[in-house]
C-alpha positions, -999 to 999 in steps of 0.1 A, spaced: -136 -168 -316 -121 -196 -305 -107 -205 -270 -98 -238 -247 -123 -247 -219 -90 -243 -195 -88 -209 -206 -122 -200 -198 -115 -205 -161 -80 -189 -158 -71 -153 -147 -56 -147 -181 -89 -155 -202 -86 -135 -237 -124 -146 -246 -140 -133 -214 -115 -102 -211 -126 -95 -247 -164 -97 -235 -157 -76 -202 -143 -49 -226 -176 -50 -246 -197 -52 -218 -209 -86 -227 -232 -107 -205 -233 -143 -197 -267 -155 -197 -261 -190 -187 -233 -213 -190 -226 -250 -184 -189 -262 -182 -192 -292 -160 -182 -315 -189 -153 -303 -215 -173 -319 -245 -207 -303 -235 -198 -266 -227 -226 -245 -238 -241 -215 -231 -258 -181 -241 -239 -148 -244 -252 -112 -254 -232 -80 -258 -254 -48 -270 -276 -59 -298 -255 -89 -307 -261 -124 -294 -240 -156 -296 -241 -193 -288 -213 -210 -270 -207 -245 -282 -182 -270 -277 -164 -279 -308 -148 -308 -295 -130 -321 -261 -106 -293 -259 -123 -261 -277 -153 -244 -282 -166 -215 -304 -187 -186 -301 -214 -186 -328 -228 -154 -339 -267 -153 -342 -289 -129 -364 -322 -127 -340 -325 -100 -316 -319 -106 -280 -327 -93 -244 -309 -60 -239 -288 -66 -205 -263 -44 -189 -245 -63 -163 -207 -72 -171 -189 -105 -171 -162 -107 -145 -129 -125 -150 -128 -135 -115 -124 -172 -113 -140 -175 -80 -174 -160 -92 -187 -153 -125 -211 -126 -124 -241 -126 -148 -273 -109 -161 -295 -88 -133 -329 -98 -129 -357 -73 -139 -370 -57 -109 -406 -70 -110 -391 -103 -99 -388 -94 -62 -426 -87 -62 -434 -123 -63 -408 -136 -37 -427 -152 -8 -398 -161 14 -396 -198 7 -376 -224 -15 -391 -249 -34 -372 -281 -47 -381 -299 -82 -366 -334 -82 -363 -338 -119 -362 -372 -138 -350 -368 -176 -356 -398 -203 -336 -400 -234 -356 -421 -262 -338 -444 -286 -337 -417 -312 -317 -395 -290 -293 -426 -280 -288 -432 -318 -282 -394 -325 -253 -393 -301 -237 -423 -317 -251 -447 -291 -225 -433 -267 -244 -437 -233 -219 -415 -215 -223 -387 -241 -261 -388 -236 -257 -388 -201 -238 -358 -201 -262 -342 -224 -292 -348 -201 -272 -334 -172 -263 -303 -190 -297 -299 -201 -309 -301 -164 -280 -275 -153 -294 -248 -179 -330 -256 -167 -319 -249 -131 -300 -216 -142 -331 -202 -159 -358 -217 -138 -345 -228 -105 -322 -200 -91 -339 -169 -102 -373 -182 -92 -361 -196 -57 -370 -232 -69 -340 -255 -72 -341 -281 -102 -323 -312 -91 -318 -342 -116 -324 -372 -96 -329 -396 -122 -317 -404 -159 -333 -432 -182 -313 -436 -216 -333 -460 -240 -306 -482 -254 -326 -512 -266 -354 -494 -283 -384 -472 -272 -407 -484 -244 -439 -471 -264 -443 -455 -296 -429 -420 -300 -451 -408 -325 -448 -376 -344 -481 -365 -328 -470 -344 -297 -504 -353 -279 -500 -389 -284 -463 -390 -272 -471 -369 -242 -498 -393 -231 -478 -423 -238 -447 -409 -216 -469 -398 -187 -485 -435 -187 -448 -447 -186 -440 -421 -156 -467 -437 -137 -454 -472 -142 -417 -461 -131 -422 -436 -104 -425 -458 -74 -390 -473 -81 -378 -438 -94 -395 -410 -73 -395 -377 -90 -417 -343 -87 -413 -338 -126 -402 -358 -157 -394 -350 -191 -385 -369 -222 -361 -359 -248 -365 -372 -282 -351 -366 -316 -388 -374 -333 -396 -340 -347 -434 -334 -341 -462 -322 -364 -465 -285 -371 -429 -275 -358 -440 -281 -323 -410 -288 -300 -424 -293 -267 -456 -306 -249 -471 -303 -215 -501 -301 -194 -509 -270 -175 -510 -267 -138 -500 -303 -132 -469 -299 -111 -468 -325 -84 -496 -346 -100 -492 -384 -102 -507 -386 -136 -498 -354 -155 -465 -338 -138 -444 -337 -171 -437 -331 -208 -419 -342 -238 -392 -321 -257 -377 -322 -290 -338 -320 -290 -339 -295 -317 -306 -279 -312 -271 -289 -309 -266 -265 -281 -280 -277 -248 -290 -242 -235 -318 -238 -263 -332 -274 -256 -332 -264 -219 -352 -232 -227 -378 -256 -242 -377 -277 -212 -381 -247 -190 -411 -236 -211 -428 -268 -205 -422 -269 -170 -437 -234 -170 -470 -249 -183 -465 -276 -156 -461 -248 -128 -497 -231 -141 -483 -207 -167 -500 -194 -196 -483 -182 -230 -470 -145 -227 -493 -121 -248 -486 -85 -259 -454 -75 -243 -451 -38 -233 -491 -37 -226 -503 -68 -208 -470 -85 -201 -435 -72 -191 -404 -85 -203 -369 -72 -207 -366 -81 -243 -381 -93 -276 -397 -125 -258 -394 -141 -223 -393 -180 -216 -434 -182 -218 -434 -168 -253 -458 -186 -275 -435 -198 -302 -397 -203 -300 -374 -181 -317 -337 -179 -327 -327 -163 -292 -334 -186 -265 -351 -164 -238 -336 -168 -201 -361 -142 -184 -398 -149 -172 -423 -123 -176 -442 -106 -149 -474 -125 -163 -453 -158 -158 -444 -150 -123 -479 -140 -115 -493 -173 -126 -467 -190 -105 -474 -172 -73 -512 -180 -77 -504 -215 -84 -484 -219 -54 -514 -202 -33 -534 -230 -48 -510 -258 -37 -491 -268 -68 -460 -270 -48 -473 -296 -25 -447 -321 -32 -416 -293 -36 -412 -285 1 -385 -312 8 -349 -307 -5 -336 -339 -24 -318 -365 -10 -300 -377 -39 -286 -365 -74 -275 -379 -109 -237 -381 -112 -207 -370 -92 -204 -337 -74 -203 -309 -100 -215 -274 -105 -253 -268 -115 -269 -298 -100 -287 -278 -76 -271 -293 -46 -241 -278 -25 -219 -309 -22 -185 -316 -8 -159 -293 -25 -185 -267 -38 -189 -232 -23 -222 -223 -39 -246 -232 -66 -262 -198 -77 -257 -185 -110 -273 -152 -107 -258 -120 -91 -289 -109 -74 -310 -137 -65 -328 -130 -32 -313 -157 -9 -339 -150 19 -369 -156 -4 -375 -187 -14 -427 -253 -206 -442 -275 -252 -434 -252 -283 -457 -245 -310 -454 -220 -339 -491 -213 -344 -500 -226 -309 -536 -241 -318 -563 -244 -289 -562 -277 -273 -592 -293 -256 -571 -317 -234 -555 -286 -220 -521 -296 -230 -498 -269 -239 -473 -267 -267 -451 -240 -283 
């Protein structure tokens, strides 16, 4: 199925009309830049990746992996696009507070080269990733993820980006300490096209949100779709928030599908829900003060006013992408998940 970005937001939208008839569910969508339209859509047992083909068209790519069973329907009303209903257990962990993560994203030289050394293209890629992270991590958890700084390494890497995820993580966190005074942030992640050993696509330390030394992660740009890469960033950020990997869905942890964000390995279908185990870890982390730096709303953001940056700016009516977020209430990837003595978590 192919349709133009303009048709996506008009009253007579063939694509969305088709999905509405099929009870399709829009899990996450970023359409702030026509050339970087991306998202995840499910309908029944089918799962689709939404990808930009060029600046004028995008395509829905069917995937073979299983996806979460969702029941809410897409509405073709241009003033509001309703999406998935959150699992009922989310409400058990709301504490009546909002948190605000000021996020910095860094693209190393390999990412700059991957996108034809086009700085504008890389910048849009990073903003789209941040948009998806806010949609998955921010709104549903009453945590606003706002991109406050972007760093694109156009003249080569600032340190050796190695295939060892541990080494690269250590180097990046040291780099963050060097720039944090000039570019304040609560959490920083580096996106790289260097593939780590053992199929690891992300690394982060656990329980280090707001830490001067360890609040950050490194993530591989392992998919053409920004929503898929954002799922990895969300997973690593989950580790920063103190979350462990999920275990034993249906017994120990509840998840409305085959896997949630903190699954120990990434599958073909990017998860967009958090398990109750993850939310319990998050709740306990907040009670321990891990959110010390997350109390103040950000005063700045990257780019012009646009949807999904976590701030309601002039000309915007709202930022929320979830249909039942409680407005009154307020991360790496490893296929085998080895045990790491340095407490860095990988997927």
